[in-house]
C-alpha positions as CSV (number, residue, x, y, z in Angstrom):
1,M,0.0,0.0,0.0
2,V,2.9,2.4,0.9
3,A,4.7,1.5,-2.3
4,A,1.6,2.3,-4.4
5,L,1.2,5.6,-2.7
6,L,4.9,6.5,-3.4
7,V,4.4,5.6,-7.1
8,T,1.3,7.7,-7.3
9,S,3.1,10.6,-5.7
10,T,6.0,10.4,-8.1
11,A,3.7,10.3,-11.1
12,V,1.8,13.4,-9.9
13,K,5.1,15.3,-9.3
14,A,6.3,14.4,-12.8
15,Q,3.3,16.2,-14.3
16,T,3.8,19.8,-15.5
17,Y,0.7,22.0,-15.5
18,V,0.6,24.7,-18.0
19,S,-1.9,27.3,-19.3
20,L,-2.1,28.5,-22.8
21,E,-0.2,31.6,-22.0
22,D,2.6,29.5,-20.4
23,C,2.9,27.5,-23.5
24,R,3.1,30.6,-25.7
25,E,5.8,32.2,-23.5
26,Q,7.9,29.0,-23.5
27,A,7.5,28.4,-27.3
28,V,8.5,32.0,-28.0
29,A,11.5,31.8,-25.7
30,Y,12.7,28.5,-27.3
31,N,11.9,29.1,-31.0
32,K,15.0,29.4,-33.2
33,D,13.3,31.2,-36.1
34,L,12.2,34.0,-33.7
35,K,15.8,34.3,-32.3
36,K,17.0,34.6,-35.9
37,A,14.4,37.3,-36.6
38,A,15.6,39.2,-33.5
39,L,19.2,39.0,-34.8
40,Q,18.0,40.4,-38.1
41,I,16.6,43.4,-36.3
42,A,20.0,43.9,-34.6
43,E,21.7,43.6,-38.0
44,A,19.3,46.2,-39.5
45,E,20.0,48.6,-36.6
46,S,23.7,48.2,-37.2
47,N,23.3,48.9,-40.9
48,L,21.3,52.0,-40.0
49,K,24.2,53.2,-37.8
50,V,26.7,52.5,-40.6
51,A,24.6,54.5,-43.1
52,K,24.5,57.5,-40.8
53,K,28.3,57.6,-40.6
54,A,28.3,58.6,-44.3
55,Y,27.3,62.1,-43.2
56,L,30.5,62.4,-41.2
57,P,34.0,63.1,-42.5
58,S,36.4,60.1,-42.8
59,I,39.9,60.2,-41.5
60,E,42.6,58.0,-43.0
61,A,46.3,57.5,-42.4
62,S,48.9,55.8,-44.6
63,A,52.7,55.3,-44.5
64,T,55.2,53.9,-46.9
65,A,58.8,53.0,-46.4
66,M,61.3,51.7,-49.0
67,H,65.0,51.0,-49.0
68,I,66.9,50.2,-52.2
69,P,70.4,48.9,-51.2
70,N,71.8,48.5,-54.7
71,L,70.5,51.3,-56.8
72,N,73.6,52.2,-59.0
73,A,71.6,54.8,-60.9
74,E,72.3,58.3,-62.2
75,L,69.6,60.9,-61.2
76,N,69.2,63.7,-63.7
77,M,67.4,66.8,-62.6
78,P,66.5,69.5,-65.2
79,G,66.9,73.2,-64.5
80,G,64.1,75.1,-62.8
81,F,62.6,75.4,-59.4
82,L,63.8,72.5,-57.4
83,P,61.6,71.1,-54.5
84,T,64.3,71.9,-51.9
85,A,63.6,72.3,-48.2
86,E,64.2,76.1,-48.4
87,S,61.6,76.7,-51.2
88,L,58.9,74.6,-49.6
89,E,59.5,76.3,-46.2
90,A,59.2,79.7,-47.9
91,A,55.9,78.7,-49.6
92,Q,54.6,77.3,-46.4
93,A,55.4,80.6,-44.6
94,G,53.4,82.4,-47.4
95,N,56.5,83.9,-49.0
96,F,55.9,82.8,-52.6
97,S,58.2,85.5,-53.9
98,G,61.1,83.7,-52.3
99,M,60.5,80.8,-54.8
100,S,62.5,82.7,-57.4
101,D,65.7,82.5,-55.3
102,V,65.8,78.7,-55.5
103,Y,66.2,78.3,-59.3
104,S,68.9,75.9,-60.1
105,P,70.4,74.8,-63.3
106,G,70.3,71.2,-64.2
107,M,72.2,68.7,-62.2
108,S,72.9,65.0,-62.0
109,M,74.1,62.7,-59.3
110,T,75.0,59.1,-59.0
111,M,73.3,57.1,-56.2
112,D,74.4,53.7,-55.0
113,K,71.4,53.3,-52.6
114,M,68.3,55.1,-51.6
115,S,65.8,55.2,-48.8
116,L,62.2,56.6,-49.1
117,V,59.7,57.4,-46.4
118,A,56.2,59.0,-46.9
119,A,53.4,59.3,-44.4
120,D,50.1,61.3,-44.4
121,V,46.9,61.8,-42.5
122,S,43.8,63.0,-44.5
123,L,40.3,64.0,-43.7
124,I,37.6,63.8,-46.4
125,Q,34.2,65.4,-46.1
126,P,31.5,64.9,-48.8
127,I,29.6,68.1,-49.5
128,Y,27.2,67.1,-52.3
129,T,26.4,63.5,-53.5
130,G,23.3,64.1,-55.5
131,G,21.1,62.9,-52.5
132,K,22.7,59.5,-52.5
133,I,23.7,59.5,-48.8
134,N,20.2,60.6,-47.8
135,A,18.5,57.9,-49.9
136,I,20.8,55.2,-48.5
137,N,20.0,56.3,-44.9
138,K,16.3,56.1,-45.7
139,Q,16.7,52.7,-47.1
140,A,18.5,51.5,-44.0
141,K,15.7,53.0,-41.8
142,I,13.1,51.1,-43.9
143,G,15.2,48.0,-43.7
144,Q,15.0,48.2,-39.9
145,E,11.2,48.5,-40.1
146,I,11.0,45.5,-42.4
147,S,13.0,43.4,-40.0
148,Q,10.6,44.4,-37.2
149,E,7.6,43.4,-39.2
150,N,9.3,40.1,-40.1
151,Y,9.8,39.5,-36.4
152,Q,6.1,40.1,-35.8
153,L,5.1,37.7,-38.6
154,T,7.4,35.0,-37.2
155,Y,5.9,35.6,-33.7
156,S,2.4,35.2,-35.0
157,D,3.3,31.9,-36.8
158,I,4.7,30.5,-33.6
159,I,1.6,31.5,-31.6
160,V,-0.7,29.9,-34.1
161,K,1.3,26.6,-34.0
162,T,1.4,26.6,-30.3
163,D,-2.3,27.3,-29.8
164,Q,-3.1,24.5,-32.2
165,A,-0.8,22.1,-30.4
166,Y,-2.2,23.1,-27.0
167,W,-5.8,22.6,-28.0
168,N,-5.0,19.4,-29.7
169,V,-3.7,18.1,-26.4
170,I,-6.9,19.1,-24.7
171,A,-8.9,17.4,-27.5
172,A,-6.9,14.2,-27.1
173,R,-7.2,14.3,-23.4
174,D,-11.0,14.7,-23.6
175,G,-11.0,12.0,-26.3
176,V,-9.3,9.6,-23.9
177,A,-11.9,10.3,-21.2
178,L,-14.7,9.9,-23.6
179,S,-13.3,6.6,-24.9
180,K,-12.9,5.2,-21.4
181,S,-16.4,6.3,-20.5
182,Y,-17.8,4.5,-23.5
183,L,-15.7,1.4,-22.6
184,E,-17.2,1.5,-19.1
185,M,-20.7,1.8,-20.5
186,L,-20.1,-1.3,-22.7
187,T,-18.5,-3.2,-19.8
188,D,-21.6,-2.6,-17.7
189,L,-23.9,-3.6,-20.6
190,E,-21.8,-6.8,-21.1
191,E,-22.1,-7.7,-17.5
192,Q,-25.9,-7.0,-17.6
193,M,-26.3,-9.2,-20.7
194,A,-24.2,-11.9,-19.1
195,D,-26.6,-12.1,-16.2
196,M,-29.5,-12.2,-18.5
197,Q,-27.9,-15.0,-20.5
198,E,-27.4,-17.0,-17.4
199,V,-31.1,-17.0,-16.6
200,G,-32.0,-17.8,-20.1
201,L,-33.5,-14.4,-21.0
202,L,-31.0,-13.6,-23.7
203,P,-29.2,-15.7,-26.4
204,A,-25.4,-15.9,-26.4
205,S,-25.3,-14.1,-29.8
206,E,-26.7,-10.9,-28.3
207,K,-24.1,-10.9,-25.5
208,L,-21.3,-11.6,-28.1
209,R,-22.4,-8.5,-30.1
210,V,-21.7,-6.4,-27.0
211,S,-18.4,-8.2,-26.4
212,V,-17.2,-7.5,-29.9
213,Q,-18.1,-3.8,-29.5
214,K,-16.3,-3.7,-26.2
215,N,-13.1,-5.2,-27.7
216,Q,-13.1,-2.4,-30.3
217,A,-13.7,0.1,-27.5
218,E,-10.6,-1.2,-25.7
219,L,-8.6,-0.7,-28.8
220,N,-10.0,2.8,-29.2
221,V,-8.9,3.6,-25.7
222,V,-5.3,2.6,-26.6
223,K,-5.4,4.6,-29.8
224,A,-6.7,7.6,-27.9
225,E,-4.0,7.4,-25.2
226,N,-1.3,7.1,-28.0
227,G,-2.8,10.1,-29.6
228,L,-2.6,12.0,-26.4
229,T,1.0,11.0,-26.0
230,L,1.9,12.2,-29.5
231,A,0.0,15.5,-29.1
232,T,1.8,16.1,-25.8
233,M,5.2,15.3,-27.3
234,F,4.6,17.8,-30.2
235,L,3.6,20.5,-27.7
236,N,6.7,19.8,-25.7
237,Q,8.8,20.0,-28.8
238,L,7.4,23.5,-29.5
239,M,8.2,24.6,-26.0
240,G,11.7,23.2,-25.9
241,A,10.7,20.7,-23.1
242,K,11.7,17.1,-22.9
243,L,9.5,15.1,-25.3
244,K,8.4,12.6,-22.6
245,Q,7.5,15.4,-20.1
246,E,3.9,14.9,-18.9
247,T,2.5,18.3,-19.8
248,V,-1.1,18.8,-18.5
249,P,-3.1,21.8,-19.9
250,T,-5.0,23.7,-17.2
251,D,-7.7,25.0,-19.6
252,E,-11.0,23.2,-20.2
253,L,-13.3,23.2,-23.2
254,N,-16.4,25.3,-22.6
255,A,-19.5,24.6,-24.8
256,T,-20.7,28.2,-24.1
257,V,-18.9,30.4,-26.5
258,A,-19.4,34.0,-27.5
259,K,-19.8,35.0,-31.1
260,M,-17.1,37.3,-32.3
261,D,-17.7,40.6,-34.1
262,L,-16.1,40.3,-37.5
263,N,-17.4,43.5,-39.1
264,D,-14.1,45.5,-39.0
265,G,-11.8,42.5,-39.8
266,L,-11.2,43.4,-43.4
267,T,-10.4,47.0,-42.8
268,Y,-8.2,46.3,-39.8
269,G,-6.5,43.4,-41.5
270,L,-5.5,45.3,-44.6
271,S,-4.0,48.0,-42.4
272,N,-2.1,45.8,-40.1
273,R,-1.0,42.6,-42.0
274,Q,2.8,42.3,-41.7
275,E,3.2,40.9,-45.2
276,L,1.5,44.0,-46.7
277,K,3.6,46.4,-44.6
278,M,6.8,44.6,-45.6
279,M,5.9,44.7,-49.3
280,D,4.9,48.3,-49.2
281,K,8.2,49.2,-47.6
282,Q,10.0,47.2,-50.2
283,V,8.4,49.4,-52.8
284,E,9.7,52.5,-50.9
285,I,13.2,51.0,-50.9
286,S,13.0,50.4,-54.7
287,K,12.0,54.0,-55.3
288,L,14.9,55.2,-53.1
289,Q,17.2,52.9,-55.2
290,E,16.2,54.9,-58.2
291,Q,17.5,58.0,-56.4
292,V,20.7,56.2,-55.6
293,V,21.2,55.3,-59.3
294,R,20.4,58.8,-60.4
295,A,22.8,60.3,-57.9
296,D,25.7,58.3,-59.3
297,Y,25.4,60.4,-62.5
298,L,25.0,63.8,-60.9
299,P,28.0,66.1,-59.9
300,Q,29.8,65.0,-56.7
301,A,31.6,67.5,-54.5
302,G,33.8,67.2,-51.5
303,V,36.7,68.7,-49.6
304,S,39.7,67.1,-48.0
305,A,42.5,68.2,-45.7
306,A,45.8,66.4,-45.3
307,Y,49.0,66.6,-43.3
308,M,51.9,64.8,-45.0
309,Y,55.6,64.1,-44.6
310,A,58.2,62.8,-47.1
311,Y,61.9,61.8,-46.8
312,A,64.2,60.7,-49.5
313,T,68.0,60.1,-49.2
314,D,70.0,63.0,-50.7
315,V,66.8,64.5,-52.2
316,A,64.4,65.6,-49.5
317,E,66.1,64.9,-46.2
318,D,65.2,68.1,-44.5
319,L,61.6,68.5,-45.8
320,A,59.2,69.8,-43.1
321,P,55.7,68.3,-42.9
322,I,53.2,69.9,-45.2
323,A,49.5,70.7,-44.7
324,L,47.2,70.5,-47.7
325,L,43.6,71.6,-48.3
326,S,41.8,70.7,-51.4
327,G,38.3,70.6,-53.0
328,Q,37.1,68.1,-55.6
329,V,34.1,68.2,-58.0
330,N,33.4,65.2,-60.2
331,I,31.0,65.8,-63.1
332,P,29.9,62.7,-65.2
333,V,29.9,63.6,-68.9
334,F,29.4,60.6,-71.1
335,H,28.9,56.9,-70.2
336,W,27.5,55.4,-73.4
337,G,23.9,55.4,-72.2
338,E,24.8,53.5,-69.0
339,R,22.7,55.9,-66.8
340,K,19.6,55.5,-68.9
341,Q,19.8,51.7,-68.7
342,K,20.5,51.6,-65.0
343,M,17.6,53.9,-64.3
344,R,15.3,51.7,-66.4
345,V,16.4,48.6,-64.4
346,A,15.7,50.5,-61.2
347,K,12.2,51.5,-62.4
348,L,11.4,48.0,-63.5
349,Q,12.3,46.6,-60.1
350,T,10.0,49.2,-58.5
351,E,7.2,48.1,-60.8
352,Q,7.8,44.5,-59.9
353,H,7.6,45.2,-56.2
354,Q,4.5,47.2,-56.7
355,T,2.9,44.4,-58.7
356,D,3.8,41.9,-55.9
357,Y,2.2,44.3,-53.4
358,E,-1.0,44.5,-55.4
359,Q,-1.2,40.7,-55.8
360,A,-0.6,40.2,-52.1
361,F,-3.3,42.8,-51.3
362,D,-5.9,40.9,-53.3
363,M,-4.9,37.5,-51.9
364,I,-4.9,38.8,-48.3
365,T,-8.3,40.4,-48.9
366,L,-9.6,36.9,-50.0
367,E,-7.9,35.2,-47.0
368,I,-9.6,37.6,-44.5
369,Q,-13.0,36.9,-46.1
370,Q,-12.3,33.1,-46.0
371,K,-11.2,33.3,-42.3
372,S,-14.4,35.2,-41.5
373,L,-16.6,32.6,-43.0
374,A,-14.5,29.8,-41.4
375,L,-14.9,31.4,-37.9
376,E,-18.7,31.8,-38.5
377,E,-18.9,28.2,-39.6
378,A,-17.0,27.1,-36.5
379,Y,-19.4,28.9,-34.3
380,T,-22.4,27.4,-36.1
381,A,-20.8,24.0,-35.9
382,I,-20.7,24.3,-32.1
383,Q,-24.4,25.1,-31.9
384,I,-25.3,22.2,-34.2
385,A,-23.0,19.8,-32.3
386,K,-24.6,20.8,-28.9
387,K,-28.0,20.0,-30.4
388,G,-26.6,16.7,-31.7
389,V,-25.3,15.7,-28.3
390,A,-28.6,16.4,-26.6
391,Q,-30.6,14.6,-29.3
392,A,-28.2,11.6,-29.3
393,K,-28.4,11.4,-25.5
394,E,-32.2,11.4,-25.6
395,A,-32.3,8.8,-28.3
396,M,-29.9,6.6,-26.4
397,E,-31.9,6.8,-23.2
398,E,-35.1,6.0,-25.0
399,T,-33.5,3.1,-26.8
400,Q,-32.2,1.9,-23.4
401,Y,-35.8,1.9,-22.0
402,S,-37.2,0.2,-25.1
403,F,-34.4,-2.4,-24.9
404,E,-35.3,-3.2,-21.3
405,A,-38.9,-3.5,-22.4
406,D,-37.9,-5.9,-25.2
407,L,-38.9,-3.3,-27.8
408,N,-35.4,-2.8,-29.3
409,T,-32.6,-5.2,-30.1
410,T,-29.1,-5.2,-28.8
411,T,-27.9,-3.8,-32.1
412,D,-30.3,-0.9,-31.7
413,L,-28.9,-0.2,-28.3
414,L,-25.3,-0.4,-29.4
415,N,-25.9,1.9,-32.3
416,A,-27.6,4.4,-30.1
417,K,-24.7,4.4,-27.7
418,A,-22.2,4.7,-30.6
419,E,-24.1,7.7,-32.0
420,Y,-24.1,9.4,-28.6
421,Q,-20.3,8.9,-28.4
422,N,-19.8,10.2,-32.0
423,A,-22.0,13.3,-31.1
424,Q,-19.7,14.0,-28.2
425,Y,-16.6,13.7,-30.4
426,Q,-18.2,16.1,-32.9
427,L,-18.7,18.7,-30.1
428,I,-15.1,18.4,-28.9
429,G,-13.9,18.8,-32.5
430,A,-16.1,21.9,-33.1
431,L,-14.9,23.5,-29.8
432,I,-11.3,22.9,-30.7
433,D,-11.8,24.2,-34.2
434,Y,-13.4,27.4,-32.9
435,E,-10.5,28.0,-30.5
436,T,-7.9,27.6,-33.2
437,Q,-9.9,29.6,-35.7
438,K,-9.9,32.5,-33.3
439,T,-6.1,32.4,-33.2
440,D,-6.0,32.2,-37.0
441,W,-8.3,35.2,-37.2
442,A,-6.0,37.3,-35.0
443,K,-3.1,36.4,-37.2
444,T,-5.0,37.1,-40.4
445,T,-6.0,40.5,-39.2
446,G,-2.5,41.4,-38.0
447,T,-3.4,41.7,-34.3
448,L,-1.3,38.8,-33.1
449,V,1.7,41.0,-32.3
450,R,4.3,41.2,-29.5
451,P,5.7,44.5,-28.0
452,M,9.1,44.9,-29.5
453,D,10.7,45.9,-26.2
454,N,10.0,42.3,-24.9
455,K,11.9,40.6,-27.7
């Protein structure tokens, strides 16, 4: 007796009770696709930060060193102004008139070896890029928004799968209870007929009909229990739990359901569906890409500042560092029609994305209408199934009374009991379908979302 109690206690402790919300939270925390979608948001945010850097000046440094040990060359320098240290220092001091004092006639020298060193630090600031930097930043911002919509779409898919798995476990659990109840009913009937057979009030063939039905009911109980096991394992897999964990839902099916208001579903769905938002933003990105292509063929302007130093053996050994400031303007002139073709490609891509959006708009409109009808049908099916259960129960009870009065056969009684069981199964299926249809409806109308600060 003590051992039996210990076994029972262990079995109870092994059970894990979860609500629908618990299953949702665990599935969301475990799902790899949602983690990937969150990483894509982080990537898009980093891309946006990179794009903003294009507004800022870039600073670069470079250095070069070279040594030629066996040069054996003659260096010829023509007459004119030589780049000596004195002339450069005069120019750097603003004394350009002093440049005339450093004129030198041509000269030549023989060098056996040579060492060269050059280093510079430069700052480059774009001034005008034809709107390219602005367009790229807008593209990065829209890319971030698309990644967020994709996250919400992935989240809604997970919730739909989790809800279906959760309610399937409840349906399987109720199916096991119903199968066992039916088996008990047939067991009682078999015992009743066995007693009647012993006193000669019933032939053996009638009792055998019940026994055959009972055998099938025993098999159905095994199938129902296996179905519950598989449904539970699938739910566990979605939650990231151990497959053999005995997960027990805390929710119960309620035959009293409220009819949902579906009047604003189409309007709300077309405004909030993540797929439409993503496609609309893709059209925006394509239009901005047209601006990027156009900017490549507009004048580009920028300024740069540099600080450089150079050293060369016997040539520029005493040269002081030099500060330089320059401006640059690049004007495209002729590219053999390249700009026209690239612009045409960009416009065609925009038209393709616009066509995809329009097609998706039509398909989602149809989907919302279909889901509305499906939800209404699910509600109606519950009402019909409830009537069916009541009628089947009444028919079974009447057949039971008639059987006891020898007005109905054993087959009639078994059929009546089977019809009552089937009616109960129909009600369970209708209730489960309604619950899952409600979740589908929320996803279809774009309302199944998660606050982004909780990702």
